[in-house]
N, C-alpha and C positions, 0 to 999 in steps of 0.2 A: 504494500500500500504506500504510495508516494506521499511525500510531505506536502506537495502542492494539492493533492486530493484532500488530505487531512485538513489543510487550511480552509479549503472551500467548504468541506463538510462542517467544520467548526462554525463557520459563518452562518450556514443554514440552521444549525442547531441553536445558535444564539437567537436567531429570529424566532424559532419555535418557542424558545424559553420566554421571550418577551410576550408572545401571544398567550402562553399559559398564564403568565403573571397578570395579564389584563383580561383574561377570560375570553379571548378571541379565538377564531379558528386558526390552526397552524398554517402559516404560509407554505412551509415545506415540512413534510413529516420526516422523522428519523427513519432508519431502516426498519423493516417490518417487525422484527422481534423487539426492538427498542420501543417502537410506537405502541405495540401491544402492552409492553411493560409500563410505559407512561400512563396509559389509560387505566390499568389496574391500580397504579399508584395514586392517580388522581381520584379514583373511586374510593380509595382508602383514606382520602383527605390528607395526603402528605403535603406538607408545606415546603415549597421549593427553597424557602429561606431558612429552613431548619439548619442548625449548626453542627449537630452530632447525632450519633446513634444512642438510643437509650441504654442505660445499665439495668439489666434485669436479673442478674445473679448476685446474691450477697457474697462478697469476697471470702467470708468465712465458710461458705458452702461449696465454693467452686471446685475445691479439691475432691470433695465427695462425688460431685457430678463427673469429674474427670475419671476417677477410679472406676466408676460404674459404666462408663461409656465403652461400647465395643471397639472403638478406634484406638483406645489407649495402648493396647499391645503393639499397634502398628505405627505409633508415633515416631520411633527411631527410623523406620523405613521412609516415612514421609519427610522427616527432617533431612535424612541423608540425600534424598532425591532432589529436594527443592531448596533447602535452606542455603546451600552453597551459592545457588543462583541469586537468592535474595541478598546474600552478603556482598557478592561481587558487583552487582549492578544497582545497589542501593534500593532494594525492594524489601518487602516484608511478606513472610509466608504465614498464612492463617489457616487453622483447622477449626471448623464449627460443628455443632450438632445439627440435627435435621430441622431445627427451628431457627437456624442462623445465629445461634448464640456462640460467641467466640470462646473456645476452650483452651486453645494453645496458639502461640505465635512465636515466630523466630525471625530475626533479620538484623539489618544494620541499625546500630543504636540511634543514629541521627534520624533515620526514617521512623523508628519506633517512637521517638519523641513527637514527630509530626503526626503519626497515627493516633497517639493519645489524644490529640486535640480534636479529632473527629469521632472519637469513640471506637476506633478500630483496635480494640483492646479487650483483654479477658473480661468475660461477663457481660459484654455489650451485644445487642441483638441487631443483626443486619438482614432480617426478613424484609421483603418488599413492603409489607404493611407497616413496617416501622420507619424505614428510611427511603422508600421508593426504589427506583431502578438502580441496581448495583450488581456487581459480578456475583456475589454470594447469593443474595436474595433472589435474583432473576434466574440463576442456575438452578436453585432449589425449586422455583415456581414452575419452570418449564422442563425440569428433570433432564437437562443436557448441559454440556460444557458451554460457557458463555464468556465472551470478552466484552467489557463495557469501557468505552473510550471517553475520557474527559467529559465534554459537554453532553454525552449521552446520559450521564447521571441526571436525575431530576433535581437533586439538591445542588444549589450553586456552589456550596462550599466544597463539593467533591470534584469540581471541574478541573482542578490541578492534578487529579488522580486518574489512573486507569487501572483496571483489574481484570485478571483472568481466573475463572473459577470452574470447578467441575464437581457435580454431586457424586457421592459414593453410596452405592446400594448394597444392602445385605443380601447375599445370594441365597440365604435360607428363606427369608420372608419376602424378598423382592421389594422391600420398603427402603426408601432413602434414609440413611442413618447419619449423614453428615456431608460436609463440603470442604474441599481443599481450595485455597485461593492464594494467588500471588498478586500483590498490589504495589504500585509505585507511581511516580510522577508520570504524567502523560507523555512527556518527551523521552522517557527512557524505557517504558514498557512497550515492547513490540507486540502487535496483535497475534503474532505467531506463538507467543508464550502460552496461549490457551491450549495449543497442541501438546506441549510438554505437561501442562497441568492435567489434561485429560488422560494422558498415558499414566501419570502418577495415580490418578483415581482408579484406573483399570488395574494397575498393579496392586493397589490396596484391595480391590474386590477379589483379585486372584488369590491373595493371601487369606482373605476371609473364607473363600471357598475351600481352600486347602485345609484350613482349620476346621471347617464344618465337616468335611469328609473324614478327618481324623476323629472327630467326636462321634460321628456316625459309626465308624469302624469299631471304636471302643464300646459303644452301646450295643452294636451287633454281636460282638464277642460275648458280652455278658448275657445277652438274650439267648445265644446259641448254647450257652452252658446250662440253660434251664432244661430240665427233663421233659421231653415231648414238645418243646418249643410252643407252649400254649399262647394263643392270642396273636394279635397283630402289633408289631413294634412301631411306635411313633416317636418322632423327635419331640423336644420341648415345645416346638411351635406347631406340631400336628402333621409334619411331613411323614408319609408312610415309608419306613425304612426296610421292613422285612415282615414276612408272614401273610402277604396278600399276593400270591403268585398270579392270580387271575386279573389283578388290577381293578377289581370292581369298586374299590374305594377311591380310585383316582390317585393323584399325587399328594393330596393333602386332606386331612379331616378337620373341619372347623371345630376347635375346642370350646369356643364360647367361654362360659364361666367355669369350665371344667367340672360340670356336674357329673355324678357317677354314671347315670343312665343316659345313653345316647341312641337315637334312632338313625341307623345307617341307610345308605342309598337304596339297598335292596329290601328295606322294610324291616329288617331284623333289629333286635335290641341288643346292645352290648354295654358292658361295664367298662368305664375308663378308670384305670388304676395307675398311680405313680410308679415308675420303674426306673431306678438309677436317675439319670438326668433327663429321662423322657417319660413315655407312658406306654401302657399295654391296654389294648382293647380286647376284652374277653367276652365270649358269648354269655348273655345274661341267663342265669338259672331261674330267674323270676318269671312270673307269668307275663304275658303280653299286656302292656298298659291299656287302660280303657280307651276306646276310640273317641274322637271328637266328631260328632255328627252335626252337620250344618244344613239347615233348610232355608235357602235364600232365593228360591224361584217363586214368582207370583207377587201379588200385590199385598199379601199379608205381612205381619210383623216378622222379621227374620229371627230365627231361634237357633240355639246351639245346645246340644245335649252332651254332657260329659260326666262320666261316673254316675250314670243313671239319673242325672238331675238336668231337667230341661230349663233353659234360661232364655227369656226374651232379650234381644240385643238392641242397643241403639244403632242407628244407621252407621255411625262412624266405626263402632266396634265390629259390625258385620263387614264393613269394607276392609278393615285391617285383616280380619280372619280370611276373607276371600282372597286377598292379595297374597297372604302367606301360603294359602292352599295352592294358588296358581304358580307360586315360585318356591318349590320345595327345598331348594338349596339355600334359601334365606335371603333377606334384604336388610340393608342398613337403614338407620333412621332417615338418612338423607334420601335414599332411594324410595322408601315408603312415602316420604313427604312429597317427592316429585310425582309419584304415580297417583297420589290422592289429590294434590292441589296444583300440580304443575309448578311453574316458576315462583308462584306466590307462597309455596309451602314453607313451614317452619319445623325443622327436625325436633326442636324442643317440645312442640305440641305432640308430636308422634311419640316421643319417649314417655310423656305423661300418660297418654292413652294406653300405651303398651303396659305401663305399670298397673293401670286399673284392670286391664284384661288379665294380667298375670295374677292379680288378687282373686279373680274368679276361677281361672283355669290352671293355676300353679305351674308345675314343671312341664305342662303341655306346650308352653311357649318358652323357647330358649333365647338367649341374647348373643350378640357379636358373632354373626349377624342374627337378627330376629328370624326365627323359624319355628315350625311346629314339630314337636318331637314325639308325637303319638300317632297311631293309625288315624287316617282321615276318611270320613264318609261324608260326602256332600252331594246334594241333588244336582248341582251344576256340573260336578265332575262325572257323576253317573250319566248325565246327558251327553257329555263328551264321548263316553265309552259307547253309548248307543249310536251316536253319529258315526264313530269309527267302524262299528259293526254294520251300519247301513240297514238296520231293522226298523222300518217305519212304525210298526205297531208298538214296539217297546218304546220308541222315541215319543210317540203321541201320548202314551201313558205317563212317561217320565216328565214331560214338559208341562209345568203348571203355570208358566208365564215367564216374563223377562227376569233376568238376574238383577236383584236389588233395584227395583224399578225407580226408586226416588234418588238413586245415587247420581251425582254429577262428577264423580271421579273420572278423569280421562281414561285411565286403564280399565276401570269397571265398565264404563260406557263402551269402550272398544270391544271388550269380551262379551258384553250383553248384545251388542249389535251383530257381532260375528255369530254367536249362538243362534240368535233369532233368524238370521239370514240362512244359516245352514239347516235349521229345523224346517223352516218354511219350504226351502228348495227340495229337501228330501221328501217331505210329505206330498208336495205337488207332483213330484216326479214319480213316486212309488207308492204313495199312501192309498189305502182303501177308503171308501166313503165313511166307514167307522172312524178311521184315523183322522180324516179331515174334519169330521163332526166333533171329535174330541178336541182338536186344535181350535175349532171355532168357538169353544167355550172359554178360551183364554182371553185376556184383555186385548191382546194384539190381534188374535184370530177372529174376534167377534165381528169386526168390521172389515176383514180382509176381502176385497172385492173378488179377487180371482178364486179364492177358496169358496166363497159363497156362490159364485157362478157354477162351480163344479157341483156343489150340493143342490143347487136349484135345478140342475139337469137330471136329477134322480126322478123316478116315476112319480106322478102326481099323488099317488096313494101313500108315498113315503112322507111321514110327518117332517122329516128333516128338510125335504124339498120346500114345503110350505114355509117353514121357519126361515130358510135361507132367502126365499123370494120376499118375505116380509121385511127382512133386514135390508135387502137391496133397495127397497122402495123408500126407506127412511132417509 
């Protein structure tokens, strides 16, 4: 990248900054990733005139946070790879956690003193929602290596700085656990530095993977020493390590709150037991837990029966149970909120409603993610099975009306409309007069013109024909 281009780009960025300060449209936008970061930062109400990053960790507690962090054993590797670069060309190397909190830094003493002035120091937080666009926060936000040059920072005080950062992911969970960053003055930090920082992050991830495999092998040896090798061996995060040769559980079992009883994908019940540094899943000797039966079709009050006790449900609770039944692998509060309310949803509301549901149904609803842990019987799921079988008579008997008729949830409405369309199409294509008449007694079928025409064509002596003709005249 030529210095002439950087000078021209800097002038364009300064114009954009002036527009931001006065609330006007940007005359020229920064490059795409930076423009997106600016928008996120402005939505978070970042003040471009802010002078430093906030301090969020008590100095007396930071050592405890360091000792507990999974990157602590790799600090010598990170320092060896990058700190010499920082010393030689007047830069500072920083390692943060997944929230952008600075845990370690190394570098030239003069640069360290300048970094102190902007809060690029231990215990300060560099997430986008704290300081706006910057290498650390933006790399964490977009989950990829990032170079932020001078005026690309939203905060003016950072315009003398440039930074190259890369997130570090845990190969076990797949979650980001930290970020490595090299920062310096804009004139000395070349954009190509981001490539070296990215390689360092990948090297750290490789070391984490090696350590994970070593832990797995140690756990596997202890498991193999058990007589008969009972159960399925899981890591501490729920990864399946051994004992599932068919692969029916997939790569990972959601541990949730680590309750003892778990409902597996095949419908069987297993006991989760701690084993060394992981867990064992053993077949449950207990009887099958009681099913949760839902009656959600038609215009009546939705009800659920659990442990021989029938309960009328509010519409919101019925919607939540229906969504969990339709997504057996579970949903987060954020996902449930979006499916129920769209973009206007609030996960806090969902958590409160789930708490009330669990007060009624206990361990039938697990958390992290929210999911049903008992056998499920639901009239709308039975309807799906009849549709798959293509049996119009069973379908007509099972269909008592639309799914949760009063629901305005986008996901429930989609499922309701899809079921209605499939039921109607199957009955019109293959249904007998009896099947069509049964459908005509539902709220949607009562005024269905095509269904009534079919029934009106029956012999005049058939009472269903007269009833259909009467409805057509209304």
